[in-house]
N, C-alpha and C positions, 0 to 999 in steps of 0.2 A: 864693697867686699871684693877682695882679690879673687880672680877666677882665671880659668884657662879653657880653651876650646880645642879639643883634639878630634882629628878626623882619621879614622882607621878604615881602610878598605876591607870589605867583607869578602872572604875567599869565595871563588865560584862554587855554586851549589850549596852554600852555607847560610843563605838568607833565612830559611825556615828554622834551622838550628839556632841562628842568632835570635830570632823571635822567641823561641822557646827559652833561651838563656834569659832574655829580658823578663819573660813571664815567670820563670823560677825566682828571679830576684824580687819580684813583687808578690810572690805566693809562697812556695815551700821554703825558699831561702830568706824570706823577709826578716825574721828575727835576727839571723846571723848577719844579714846585710846591714840592717839598721844599727846593730851593735858595732859593727866594723866602722861604719861611717861616723858614728858618734865618738868612738875611740880615736879616730884619726882627726876629728875636728872638722870634717866636711859638713857643710851646711846645706848644700844643694848639689844634686847630680841629675843630669837629664841625658837620656839616650834617644837620639832620633835616627830614623832610617832614611837615607837618600838613595833613590834608585834612578838610574838613567841609562842611556844606550851604552855607556862605558862600563857599567857594573853597578855594584851597591857599596855603600859606605855607611859607617856609623859616625854620627857627629855627637860627641860627648862633651857636655859642659859640666865643669866642676867648680865649686866655690868653697873657699875656706878662709878663715881669718889669717891662718899661717899656711899658705899653700905649699911651699917647698917641703916642709916636713910631712905634710899630708900625702903628697905625691911619693915621697920617699917611702912612707909606710905601705902605700899600695904596692910598690915595687919589691919590698923586702919582708913584709910581715910574715911571721910563721904561723899565725892563726889559721885554723882549717878553712874558714870561709875565704880568707884572703888568698890562700894557695889555690883553692878551687877557682876563684875569680881569675887569677893569672893564667891558670890552665885553660879556662874557657877563652880568654883573649888570645892565647897562643893558638888554640885549635881553630877559632872562628876568623881570626884576622892574620894569623901567621906572625904575630908580634910577641917577642919575649920581653915583657915589661921589666924583668930583672936586669936586662942589659941596658936599660935607660937610667939606672940609678944615678949616674954621674950628672944627669940633667935635672935632678930633683931639687938641687940647691939653686934658688932663684938669685940672679945677679942683676944689678941695675943695668939699664941700657947704657951703651957707651956714651960718654959725654960729647964725642965728636960726631954723633949720628946726624944725618941730614934728613929732616922731615920733608917728604915730598907731597904729602896731602894730609889734611886734617880737617875735621868738621865737628862742630858741637852745637847743640840746640841751646841757644842763649835763653835764660829765663825771661819771661815777658816782663816788660817794665809797666807798672801800673800807670794808667793815665793820670795826668795832673788835673785835679778838679779846678774849674775856674772859681775865682773867688777873691 
């Protein structure tokens, strides 16, 4: 499943408001949130809080079969929940998602890219039975 991981710094003094935002999405905003994500084709969304000496950040994971259009809808949808969601991101992170619309169209990586590191867990090869 295509996915993306986004890291948004949380504005100073806004961590508790960010927690309330997450609580609202899983509580009072749940029906609108779920309808929004189903309409966009998003199959998974996870928000995690990372806090360290430098401040706090939200790490957001999104998955969707057609990720580009889903991201585009997050950035431009006129549905009330989606507007509220963008307003919250603006307030808590200082990021205007609408200004990222140009990035919602996924493009293949350049053919001439140089891979500097890669790792994959190879599937285990079943042992050959003597016989």
